N, C-alpha and C positions, 0 to 999 in steps of 0.2 A: 470757652474751653469745653463746656458741656455739649455745645452744638457740634464741635469738631469730633468729640468722642462718639457722638450719636451717628454722625456721617460715616466715620470709620467703621463702626459696628455694622451699619447698613451695607457698606461696600463689601466687607468680609463675608457677611451672610449671603449677599447676592452672588458673589464669586463662588462660594461653596456650592450654592444651588446649581449654578451653571456647570460646574465640574461634575456634580452628581448626575445632572440631566444628560450631559455629554456621554458619560460612561454607560448609562442605561439606554441610550438611543443608538449606540454602535450596532450595526447589523450582526446578529448572531451567526450568520452564515459566512462571515468573513473568516478566511483561514489565515493562520500565521505563516511566516516564512520558514517554519520548522515542520518537517514531516514527522511529527510525533503528537502525543496527546496534549490537551490543554491542562497543565498541572493545576492552574488556579481553579478551574471548574471542578477538578477532581477533589481538591482540598475542601471545597465548599459542600459538595454533594456526597462525598465519600464513595463516589462511583468513578470508575476509570473507563476510558474508551479503548476498546481492544479491536484490532483489525482481524477479521476472519474472511474466509473465502466461501462465497455462496454461488449457486448456479443461476445464470440468467436464462432467458427464454431462447437464446441462440446457442445454448449449451457451452458457454464459456464460464469458467470460474472467475469471479470478479472480486476485487478487494473492497470490503465495506467495513464501516465502523459500527460497533454495538456497545451498549453500556452494560458492564458487568461489575458487580461489587467484588470486593477482594476475597470473599469467602467462596471456596469450592469453585474456583475459576475454571479448572479443566472440565469438571462435570458440566458446567453451564455452557462452555464452548461446544462440547459434544451435543448438548441439548439443542443449541442453535442450528447445528448441522444436520439434525435429524428431520426427516420428511414429516410434513404436517405440523411443524412448529409455527404457532400463530404469532410469534414475536417478531418475525422477520418481515421486511417489506413485501408487499403483495406481488411485486414483479420479480422476486427472487425466490429460489427454492433450496431446501436442504437436499441431501443425497444419501445419508445413512438410512437404511430401511427402518420404517416405523416399527415401534415395539422393541427395537434394539435397546439393550441396557448396557451401560458401562458398569461391569461387575466390580471392578477395582482397577487401580493403577499404582505405579510405583516410579519414583524418580530417584536415580542414582547417578552421580557424576554427570549431570546435565543430560542424561539419557532417560527418556520417558517410555515406560512399558504400559500399554493399554490392554485391558482384558475385557472383551465384549461377550455378550450372550450370543447364542447360535443364530439369532435372527440377522446378525451382521452379514452372514453369507448369502442373503437373499438379494443382494444389490444387482440392479440392471446394468450398471456401468461401474465396474470395480475400479478401473483406473482413475476415473474422476473422483470417486469416493476416497480412495487412498491418498490421492494427490491433495484434495481439499483438506482432509484431516491433517496431513503432515504440514502443509503450508500454514494452516490456521494455528496449529500448536507451536510451530517454530517462530511465530510472532511473539511468543512469550520470551522474555529475556533470559530465563534460566533453562530453556530447552534448546538443545543442539541437535538431537536426533530422536526418532520415534520408532518404536517396535510395536507389533500388534499380535495379540493372542485372541483366540476364540475358545471360550470354555477352558481356560488354563493351558491351552496348547498353542504353540506358535503357528500363525496362519500363513501358509505358503512360505515365500521368501521375504516377507515384509518385516525385516529386521534392520535396525540401524539406518533408517531412512532419513535423508535430509533434502535440501533443495536441489541436489544433483539429479533427482528423479525428473525434474522439469515440470512445467505446467502449461496447459493449452498448447501442446507441442505442435510445431510446424516443421515438418521434415522437408528440407530443400536441397540436401546434398545429392549429388549424382554418383559419387564414389566415397568409399569409407576412409580414404586417406585425408589427413589434415582437415578434420571436421572442426569448425568453430561453433561453439555454443554461445548464443547471445540472447539475453532476456530483454525484451522491449515492451514498454507499457503504452497501451492505447486507451482511448475511451470507448465504451460501448456505443452502439448506434443511437441510443436514446440520450447519450451525453450525461449519464448519471454516475457511472462507476468506472474505475480504472481496471484495465484488463491486462495482466502480464502474459506475454507469449514467449515461450522458449523456442528459439529458432536454431535449427541445426543445418549448417550450410558450409559449402566449400568456398570460403571467402577468408583469406588470411590478412585482411586489413585490420587495423586497430578497431576494437569493439565500438568505441565512441563514434567512429566514422560510419560504421554500419547502422548504429542506432539513429543518428541524425538523418542519414539518407533514407532509411526505412520509414521514419516518421513523416517524411515528405511525400510518401506514396499513398495512394488510395487503396484501402483494404476492404473486403467484403465484411460488413457488420462491425467494422472497427473504424474509429475516427482519430485523426490527429489534425491539429490546427496550424502546423508549421507550413509556411509558404514554400512552394517549390523553388522559389528564387533565393531562399535563405542559404547562406554559406557558412560553414564552420571554418573560420579563418585560421585558427590555430588552437591548440589545447596543451595543457601541461598538468601532470600529476606531481604534486609536491607534498610529500609526507601524507597527511590526512586531508589535504586540500586538492580539489580538482578544479582547474581554471579552464573555462570555456569562453572563447572569444568568437562572437558571431557577427555577421554583416548586419547592416541596418534593417534588412528585410525581416529580421526577427520581430521588429516593432510593428504594432498595428497603426491605424491612421491617427490614433490619439497619442502616438509616441510612447506607448507602453507595451510590455510583453504580457500576453494573456497568461493568467495564473495556471490555466490548464496546460499550456505549453511548458511552463517551468516545471510543473509537477510530472508530466510524462517523461521529460528528459531526466529529471532528478531521480524519480523512482528507478528508471532504467540504469542510470549511472550507479546508484547505490547497490543494485542487484548484480552489477558486473565488476565493480571496483571496490577495493577495501579502503574507502575514504569516508570521512564523517561530515565533510562540508564541500559545497560547490560554490565557486564564484562565477557568476554570469557576467560577461562583458559584452558590450556592443561597440564595435569599431574601436576596441582598446580601452573604452571607458567602463569602469565598474558600474554595473547596473543593480545587482542584488546578490545577496548570499542566501543559500538554502542549506539548512542543517538537517542531518538525518534524524 
């Protein structure tokens, strides 16, 4: 009897150690199938990962994650976006002129009013700066629009701004009638960051068709891994679910879909459609779900 209890105790202890070892050896770079922050890490560290937009060396605003604690989040996002901030990766840059101060801000009914010091007007590329600020702050769940003041006075016509202003704009239309606006996510040429591009074009096809076809094309300084032979067989929007059924060419030689392919498509869908989840199918068989 004692021997049996001892063996059972050894078995339970060994099993527990194996579980702990497995947990701690899972690669930390592995991303979940949810396009949101890792809540478990946030609970442990009291830090949250927030998405902001910084400037890469090809002058694209790219989406990246930063760790910001829950206190004074808006001030700290503005600090990240300011030139010469040493907290950001060496291959990315801020764009708010250095020495600019956020004097104060106010949130009312999901509308954020920012009040900057006069140095704000020294920007070399005002469109990029305004776009990056607006897109970065709209990533916060309680912010729906952004207005900007300088020294307590509204700055130009920068009021009630949202993602309708576009980002990394690509003007492709030849006439102003029936312009379709489609946001498509690529990877930068160094394969590190996701790059949203707002395309304005005379193409009345459904946006998902434009997204998939565009991601099969080669772009200067932008990367997509979708094979040119891949076909979008059919698609369906059902309440908060978007179902995408692809041909087998979406799979790689190991019979899986590259995570970066799933992410570029998913980010693009979520920016163009009011859905919370995507079902990826290959030849009619469910492959994976991605949640916003």
